[in-house]
Each structure stands twice: as C-alpha cells, then as structure tokens.
Phi, psi and omega in degrees: 000127184282152178282143178253123180261121180257130178249124179255123177250122181257139177244142177093200185268135178295151186304323183289346180257356187294325183299310183289323181293320182296323181292316183286336183271350183293139183292142178273126181295139179245144178244133179283124180232136176267149181299139180293140179296140180287138178296145180278127178298145181217107182290345179250020183299330179270002180105333180200167174209155179236139179233148173247121183243152177232132176224093183063238181275358184261130171247125183242134172252120185239128173254133178241145174199170176228138176280352176262124182298151187298333179284356177254004179280072180268166181303326185262354182286153170276115192250101182281142173233117181257153176215152171226146187219143170221149184233163169231165177228141182229126355286150180270096180258012180102358179284155182263157177240130180239143172264113181274324183208138172236131184230140173233131173239126180259128180239105178283154182195172166222188186292343182261330187205159172254144180258174181297138179294150174286165181300139179297143174246130187229137169246112184227143177230171179294152179297144009276345178121195179277132177290122184234010179284130181311133014268007180277140184231167179237136176227145180201155174234125172255161181234135173263119182274208181299138173235160179305146183299335181277359181291138174245348174202166176227135177262124181257116182256118181252140174231128179240124182249120184251151168241127183243129176300137178288328172219163183301335182249005187277149171261013176254145187228149171255137181265133176230144183233133175240144178234155179208156181223132174242146173245127181233133182287145173252131181261153179295131182300320179294317179295321180296321179293325182288331183267348182277000000 
C-alpha cells in the first residue's frame, strides 16, 4: 500500500500570532483638531510697561499704564491709557528740553485685517512746550474709544516732538521726534460680561 503525502498550505496569520497581530493592526483612532488660536500680545498685560526712547540728543523714559483692568478692555468700553515721561539730554550743557506735542493714534485689528484708525488725539502747547528735563516730568491720559466688534487688539502709535535749546541761554531750538508703539489686547464683550 503506498504512502499518501498530505500537504497543508496555510494562508494568513498562524493562530498563535493572531493576538499580537490583531492588536498592532487595529486602526488608531484619529481626532480632527484645529490649531489653537495664538495668544494676542499685550504690552500692558502686567498692568504697565516702561520704554526708553531716543530722539537725537534726547533720551526719554516713558511709563504707560491703564486704570481700566485688561479684562474690561472690550470693543465698546472707554479705554484710558496714561503715560508719564522724563527726559535727559546728552551732552548736558545746561540746555532745557521741552515737549511741544504728544500724539496717539489707535489702530484696531485682528489676525486677518486692520481697521480704520481712530481719530488722532493730540496734546500740544505753545512753543517751546512743556519742560520735561529731569526732574520735571510730563503726564497725560489718552482714551481709546469704540473699536469694531471683530477687533482682538489695538495698536497705539505714539509720537513725541521735542524742542531742545541749542545753548542754555538761547531762544533757538532744535526739534527732535521720538515714536513708540504699544499693542493692547481687546477682549470679547460677551466673555467679559460673563466673567465679571
């Protein structure tokens, strides 16, 4: 009687390997996630900020702050921005430094677009201006009014125009100009109301 040879051909994964293979082959669930919105920079997030500006021979130290807390900076709120300034002059030969004009322009925007700037606010006096040479200082408060509801921040553009005596006894002056920019976040009015 002849021998019968049986050939077994297996297809697929052997039974002893099915457990591990099934686990590794199972699809990993994926979750659709949108990128998190980038935080809006806020130069007044700590309540105040200080800047050092240079305009020719004039060095100005400017402190900015707001008496309105940052969580109340909504589109419709009246948003005050206060500043104080003192200057030095180099070389200091005894000449005085005067601030003739200070201007603030507020430009509301969001991450997609900038809106029309608000009307410029200016504090100007007759020449030669306010004496701002240390120890004398200058203080002022400007106000940011209504901005579009879609605004997420406002850029505050400051311009300071100085007159510097050419000599300590001279009635002639040299004009120097310094500029500065602050970015302040605008909060959603509904969210502010909900958290207050």
